[in-house]
N, C-alpha and C positions, 0 to 999 in steps of 0.2 A: 592852489587848485588850478589856475591858468597854466602853470608849467606843466602839470599832469595832463591836462587836455591837449596842449601843443604836442607833448610826446605822443599822445594816441592818435591825433591827426591834425594835419596843418589847419592854423586858424581859418584860412580862406576857404578851405573845403567846406566848412561848415557855417559859413556866413548867410547863405540863404537858408538852410535849415533852421538856422537861429531866428531869422527874421519871422519865418512861418510860425514857429514854436512860441514866439512873443506875441504874434498877434492872436493867435488861437488862445493863449493862455489868458491874456488880458481881457480879450472879448468874453470867454467863459467864465471867467472868474472863479471864485471859491465854489459857485453853485454846481460846477462840473463834478463836484464830489457827490452830490445828491442825485446827479443824471443816472449814475450806474445803480442807484438803489431805488430809482423812482418807481412807481407802479407802472409805468408804460415800458419800463427797460425790459428786454428780454432776458431770460435767465441765463447768465454766463455760466459756463463749465470750464475744467481745465483745459479743454482743447480751445477755448476761446482766450485764453489768457494772455496770448501774444498781442492780440487786439486791444484787449482790455489795459494791458501794460501801457499802450501808447496813449491812453486818454489821459489829459491833464487832470489831477484831482485837486491839488493844493500846491502852492509853492513851498519848496523846502524852507526850513528856517535857516536863517543866515548868520546867526549871532556867532561872531568868533570866526567867521569865514572870510578870508581874504578876497576881495573880489566881487562879493555879493552875490546876490540871487541869479544874475544874469549868466554866470560862468557854470553855476550848477544846473541850470536849465537846458543849457549847451550839451553837457556831459550826459543829462538824462535823454535828451534828442539822439544823442549818438547810441546810446543804450538801447533806444527803441528802435533805431534805424537796424542795429546789430541784430536784433531780436526777430525783426521782420524779415532778415536775411537767413535766419536760422543758424545764426553764430552765436549759440547760446553761452558758451564760456565767456567769449568776449563781452556779450552783453551784461553778464553776471559781474564781469570786472568792473565795467562802466558804472553800473550801480553801486557796486560796493565802493567806489572811489567817492560817491557823493555821500554815503553812509559815514565814510570814515571823515569826511570834513562837515557833515551834517548829522551826527547821530540820532537827533531826535526827527529826522524826516520821515514821517509816516508813508509818504508816496514813494520814497525810495525803497523802502521795506516791501510795498505792496508790488512794485515792478520787478524787484528782484526775486519775489516769490513766484511771480509769473515766470520768470526765466528758469527758475529752478524746476518748476512743473515741466516745463518744455524739455528741459534736460534729464527728466526723470529723477531728479533728486527732491524726491517726496519729503523726506525728513527735513531738509534744509528748508523747503518751502514752507512747512509747518511752522517752524522756528521763526521764520520771517513775519508771518502773519500774527503768531503769538506777540511778537515784539511790537506790531503795530497796533494791536489792541492793548497792549501795556501802556503805549504813548497816548492812545485815544480809545479808552474802552468803549465808548459809545459809537464808535465809526462803523456806520452801517455798511459802508462797502466792505470793510475788514472783517465784519461779522459775517457777511454773505459769502465772501470769498473762502473763508475757512470753512464755513458749513458746507460749501460745494466741494472742496477738497476733502473734507472728511467723509462726505458722502460717497466721493469717487473712491476712497478707500474702504469703504463700507464699515466706517465707524459711524455706526448709527446713532448711537447715544450722543456722541461729541456733536455729530451734526445737528441733531435735535435740540441740544443746549444751545447752540449758537442761534438756532432759528428762533428758538423761544425767546432770546434776548432782543433779537431783531423785531420780532412782533410785538414785544412789550413796549419797545421804543416807538413802532409804527404799527398798530394793530391791523390794518388793512392792506399790509405789504404783499401785493400779488405774487411777486417772485418767491417770497420766503414761503407763502401759502403753497404755490405749486412745489416748491422743493419738498415741503414737508409731505405732500401726498406721494412724491416719488420716494421718499424714505421708506413710507409704509410698504410700498410694493417690493423693494428690496429686501426689507425685514421681513416679509412674510415669505419670499422666495429662498433666502438664505436659511430661515427655519425649516422649509419645505425639503431642501437640499440634505440638510443635517438629519431630518428624519429618515429619508430614504437611505442613508449610509446606516443609520441605527438599525432599521428593519432588516438590512441585508446582512449585517454584522460582517464577517469574513468572507462571504460568498459574494459572487459577482452579481451585477444587476441583470434582472430578467428584462424581456423586450419592453415590457409595459415601464419599468422603472426607468429604463435608458430614454424612452420617449417623454416621460414626465420630467427626468432631469434636464432634457435639453430644453424644454419650456423655461423651466426655472432659471437656468444659465443664462438664457436669452434674455429673461426679464431683468437679471442682474447686470449683465454686461452692456446692456443698452444704455445704462446711465452711470456706470463706473470705468475707471482705466487702471485703477491700483488695487482692486479688491483681492488681496493674497489669498484669503480663505477660499474664496469661490474658484479663482484660478488653479489652486492646488487641489481642491476637489475634482474639477473638472479633467485635471490632468490625470488624477486617479482612477476617473471613468474611462479614459482613453487607455489607460493601461490595464483595465479589465477587458477591454475590447482588442487588446494587443496592437493598438494603433500607434506605434513608436514615433511616427513623425509628429503626430499630434502631441503627444506626450512631451517631446522636445520643445514644440513650439510654445507651449502653455508654462511650462517651467522656465524657459528662457524669458517670457514676458514678465514672471516676477524677478527672476535674476537681474535684469534691467535696472531695478531700483533698489533690490534687496540681495545684493551680491553674495552675501554669505548665508542665505538661507539653506540650511543644510537637507531640509526635507526635500526641496525642489533640486538640489545639486545631487542627492543619492538618487531621485527618480530618473534624472537626465543621464547620469552614469550608468543605470541600469537599462535605460531605453538604448543607449550606445551600445551596451554589452549584447542585447537582444538582437540588435541589427548586425551585429558582428564587426561593429567599428571600435576594434579595441583599444586603438591609439587614442581616440577621441575619449573612450571612456577613462582611461588612465589620466590624461589631461584635467577632465571632471573631478576625478578623485583627488588629485593634486591641488585643486582649488579648495576642496574640503580640509585637506592637512593644513593649509594656510590657516585657518580659523580653528578647526578641531584637529591638533596633530596626533592626538591618541584615540581617535574615533574607531571603535572596533567594528562597526559595520562596513565602513569604509575599507578597513584593512582586510577583512574576509573578501569583500568584492575584489579588491586589488590581487589577492593571492589567487583567487578563482580564474580572474582573467589572464593573469600571467601563464598560469598552469595549463589552461585550454589553448592559449596562443601558442605556447611552446611545443606542446603535443601536436597540435594541428600543422603548424609549420614543419616538423619532423617527418609527419606522416606524408604530407602533400610531396616533400622532397624526395623520399623512398618511393613514392608512386611516379613521380617524374622520371626517377632512374631506373624504372621498371622492377623495383624490388616490391612487388606487390604482397607477398606474403608478409613481409616485413611491417609494410605500410598498415597492413590489417591490425596487426598486433598493437600499433599505436592508436589506431581508430577505435579499437575496442576499449583501451584505456578512457578515452573521451567519453564514449557511449556508457561505460561503467560508473562514471563518476556520481557519486550521490548527491553532490551539492552542484551538479551541474547547472540546473536552474534556468537553462536556456532552451526553449522548444525549437528555435529556427537551427541552432548548432546541432541539436539532437537529431533533428530531421535529416538534416545532411548529412551527418555522420552514418546514421542508420541505412539511408540510400547508397552511401558509398560501400558500405559494409556487405549491403546485398549484392551490388554488382561486383565488386571485388572478390567476395567468396565464390561467386559464379564464375568469374574469370580464372580463378586458380583451382576450380573444380572441387571445392568444398561444398558439396552439394547440400549437404544436412544443414550446414550453417548457413548456407545461402536461403535455404527454404525459412530458417527461423528469422533472419534479418529481413527479408523480403516482406515476410508477413507482418512483422512488427512494423515495417515502412508503410505498408498498405493501411495498417490501423491508424496512423499518424496522418497520412496523406489522403486517405480515402481510396475506395475501390476503382476509381477511373483512372489511376496512374499506369498507363499502358507499358512504361519501361519497367517498372517493378513487377507487374503481371507477367510480362515476357520472362524475365530472369526467375520468377517462381515457376511457370510452367516448365521451363526448360530444365530447371533443378529437380522438380518432380519426375520428369520424364527421364532423366539421368538415373534417379534412384527406382525406376521402374514402378513409380505409384502412378498408374496410368489412369485411374479415375480422376485423381486430383490434377495431373496434367491436362487431361481433356476438359474439365470443368474451367480451369484458368484460361485455356485457349480459347474457349468459347467466350468467356467474359471479353477477352481482348476483341473478338469479332463483334461482340455487342457494341463496342465503341468505334472499332475500326473495322468495317466490314471486309476491305481488302488487305488487311495485314498479312504479309506474306510469313512472317516468322509463326503466327498462329496457325496458319494453314499448314505450315511444314510440320509443327508439332502435331496436329491432328493426323497427317499421315504417318507419323513415325509412331503414334499410338496405335493405329491399326496395325502396323507391321509387327510390333512387338506383341500385339494380342494374337497374331497369327503364330509368332514364335512360341508363345506361351502354352500353345495347344501341343507343341512337340517337345522334345527335349531341349533343355537350354544349357548349350555346351559351355556357356560362360560360367554358370552356376555350378555344374558338374566339376569344371577344373578350378573353381573360386578364384576367378580371375575377372575385371572390369572389362567392358566392350572396346576400350581402347587399347587393350594389352598388345605388346609386341610379340613376335616369335619366341624371342628369347625367354621371355617371361612365361609363355605358354609351355616351353619344354621343361623349365624349372619346375612349375606346378605340374606337370605330368609325371616327372620322376619322383616327386614327393608323394603324390597320391598313389602312383602304381605300387610303390612300395608299401604304403600304409594297407592298400586294400589287395594286395596279391593274396590269392586263395590258400597258398601254402602258409601264410602268416595268419589266418583266420580260420583255423580248423572248426572253432566252435559255431561260426555263423559262415560256413563256406558258401552257402546258396547266396546270400546277400553279397558276399565278397565278390564272387564271380560276376554278379550283375553290375556291380559298381566298377569292377576292373574292366569288363567289357565296355561300359559306358565312357569310362575314363579313356580307353584307347580309341574309341570312336570320336569323342571331343577333340582328342590330339590330331587325329587324322584330317579333321575338317579345319580346324583352326590354324594348322600349319600348311595347309594347301590353299594358296591364294585365290584360286578358282572357286574352290568349294567355300571358303569363307565368305567370298563376294556374294555368292547364291545364299548361302546361310543369312547374311545380314540383311539381303533384299527380301527376306521371307520366303525363300523357295527351299525345298528339299534338296540339299546338295549331292543325296544319293539317288535322285530320281533322274532317269536317262533323259526325260523331256524338260527338265529344269532349266537347262542352259538355253533352250529353244525359247522357253517363256520368258526368261529374263532377258535375253537378247535375239529377238526375232530376226535381225540381220546377220546373225551369226558372228564369228570371230573378227570380221571385217574383210577390206579388200587389200590384197597383197599386191607387191610390186610385179609377180609373175602372173597375175590374173586370175589367182585361185579364188575360189568361193565355196565354204563349207557350211552346210546347215544339216544338223542331225546326223544320220548314218550315211548321207549323200556326198559324194565328193566330185566336184567338176574340175576340169584342168583344160581350160580352153587353149593354152599356149601348147601343150603336148597332144591335143585332140584325144583326151582320154574321158571316159565316163565310167564310174565304179559304183555298184550298188551291191552291198551284202557280199556274197562270194563270186559275183559276175563282174567281168570287166568288158567295157565297150570300147572300140576305138574307132574313131571317126577320121576320114581323110577329106580334108576340104580341097577342091578344085580351084 
């Protein structure tokens, strides 16, 4: 024993500690064991175990131990000091060395159980308390410690059994009576939580149930540290609320002492997936595989995460390379996954499809995706509203375009895009009152001159009066409209006037569209309507008359 002590720390270092321990131990004597269970003692909890472990209880038996009780006390003191410094693994080793040499030492098992609790090795702590009670079935301290640990685990029946045994030995034990009252509160709160889940079934909690569950969980966690059932239940409540950081926090609390708890591992993996943390999700699934290598639920989640991650990475790369149409195709694959099961990924994907379809001028698809996105995000998303309003405008669905633009102004009164959309709506309404040359030629508003010519040739052949003897009158009208549309849309100035909402065949339209005329030229010319001024050559022309001025 002395050899082990010297290897753990030099004997000189522990000389003062040994002296203190000897004085305290011999002064307190064996009566110290009763101090912890006396009526005046405060109720110990798992959080107080480090302090309790340092209390001398009884001297460990020394039969067959070379060096006697002095060396064992020194090792126990070393363990207490390490425990106080939160070096739990080293403290456990120190107490274990005492147990190896003194296997019937009740105090060593009690102290090591306290270290195990601090290290969140609850099962090991329970085994040590069981062993202490095997050595001394009437140990009031061991009964109280095990009752408190069982209470902290929400093992109500087990804790009640220990308290009954303690009260049978000492009927008026105040700490035991207080513990029994605490147990009743925990038991009632656990039953109430279970009832809430039973009533809700597969549905989410409503506001009242959420508030009630919060009160019950507060009652439970006030006096427990390792209540697996309650921690799992609260993680499920946070999952209902889609509060993924809290789901992870509560499942981690269980996994600290139940590392292979499959339910918590699955909830944590799903929470990572919902947050878009795909690598973290895969790591948690790997933990599940270590204990449950053939788990179907974990395999299904892994395949889904892998598929979504691959599609998203491909789509993002295509978008970065400005291959937007190809990126749209990949994003659609994600949005249309039946087993996607991820609202955040779905929201992001739908938003991207809305803006991307708008970007590549797929107006009808943009309307569909933007509408779906607003249903998910809420009507206050100005970005989605703008893309939707502009898409309606391009489709010449003027009522819808105006309605969405006015929604935008309801949120942002100075939004320029919304004001521009309303102006365009007014212009298109004016155009709708006259002939729509784009519709006549069956071309979009962004058409170029080459496409106008191709459309004209095709329709002119189709509607030539000589080819339509049976409906010649209609053909003549269409042929005239086609020719008129061709004339306007191939003339840049007339097309500009037409797009500005003016009649390109009106002689005064140019003046209204540009009250300053064609502009100022290098030779000093200024033209407006039917008047022409030439200051450089001193001429003035109006109609058929010409005037000449000579400046002195």
